[in-house]
C-alpha positions in Angstrom: -66.3 -35.6 46.8 -66.1 -31.9 45.9 -64.1 -30.9 42.8 -61.4 -28.1 42.7 -59.8 -26.5 39.6 -56.1 -26.2 39.3 -53.8 -25.1 36.4 -51.4 -27.6 35.1 -48.5 -26.5 32.9 -46.5 -29.3 31.2 -43.3 -27.5 29.9 -42.4 -30.7 28.0 -44.9 -29.8 25.3 -46.1 -26.4 24.0 -46.0 -25.0 27.5 -49.7 -23.9 27.6 -51.5 -24.1 30.9 -54.6 -26.3 31.0 -57.3 -26.1 33.6 -57.7 -29.5 35.4 -60.6 -30.5 37.6 -59.5 -32.8 40.4 -61.2 -34.2 43.5 -60.6 -32.4 46.8 -57.6 -34.1 48.5 -55.8 -34.9 45.2 -52.1 -34.8 45.8 -49.3 -33.3 43.6 -48.1 -36.9 43.0 -51.5 -38.1 41.9 -52.0 -35.3 39.4 -48.4 -35.8 38.1 -49.0 -39.5 37.3 -52.5 -38.8 35.9 -51.1 -36.2 33.4 -47.7 -37.7 32.7 -48.5 -41.4 32.8 -47.8 -44.1 35.3 -44.4 -44.8 33.7 -43.1 -41.3 34.2 -40.3 -40.8 36.7 -40.7 -37.7 39.0 -36.9 -37.7 39.3 -36.8 -36.5 35.6 -38.8 -33.4 36.3 -38.8 -30.2 38.4 -42.3 -30.2 39.9 -43.6 -27.1 41.6 -46.9 -25.7 42.9 -47.2 -21.9 42.9 -43.5 -21.6 42.0 -42.5 -23.5 45.2 -41.2 -27.0 45.6 -43.7 -29.3 47.3 -43.8 -32.8 48.7 -45.5 -35.5 46.8 -48.2 -35.6 49.4 -49.1 -32.0 49.0 -52.9 -31.7 48.7 -53.8 -29.4 45.8 -55.9 -26.3 46.6 -58.4 -24.4 44.5 -56.4 -22.1 42.1 -53.1 -23.8 42.5 -50.7 -23.7 39.6 -48.6 -26.9 39.1 -45.7 -26.9 36.7 -43.8 -29.9 35.4 -40.5 -29.1 33.7 -38.1 -31.8 32.4 -34.6 -31.6 34.0 -33.0 -33.1 30.8 -33.7 -31.7 27.3 -33.8 -34.3 24.6 -31.0 -33.8 22.0 -29.0 -31.4 24.1 
């Protein structure tokens, strides 16, 4: 299957974007769990692609920017 490159920004850490290579047809949900771990709860994060809210089944496209921001800040 062809591969595509997307930017993944995890605002839980240092906030730097990392380029990820995923297979064509990879969904936002699949990339979320791959990067955040199977135990992560999407309800605890604001997940956007290209600054827009998307469904879990959204198929990532070349050049997409996916951001994952926690909705609760620890210690606040």
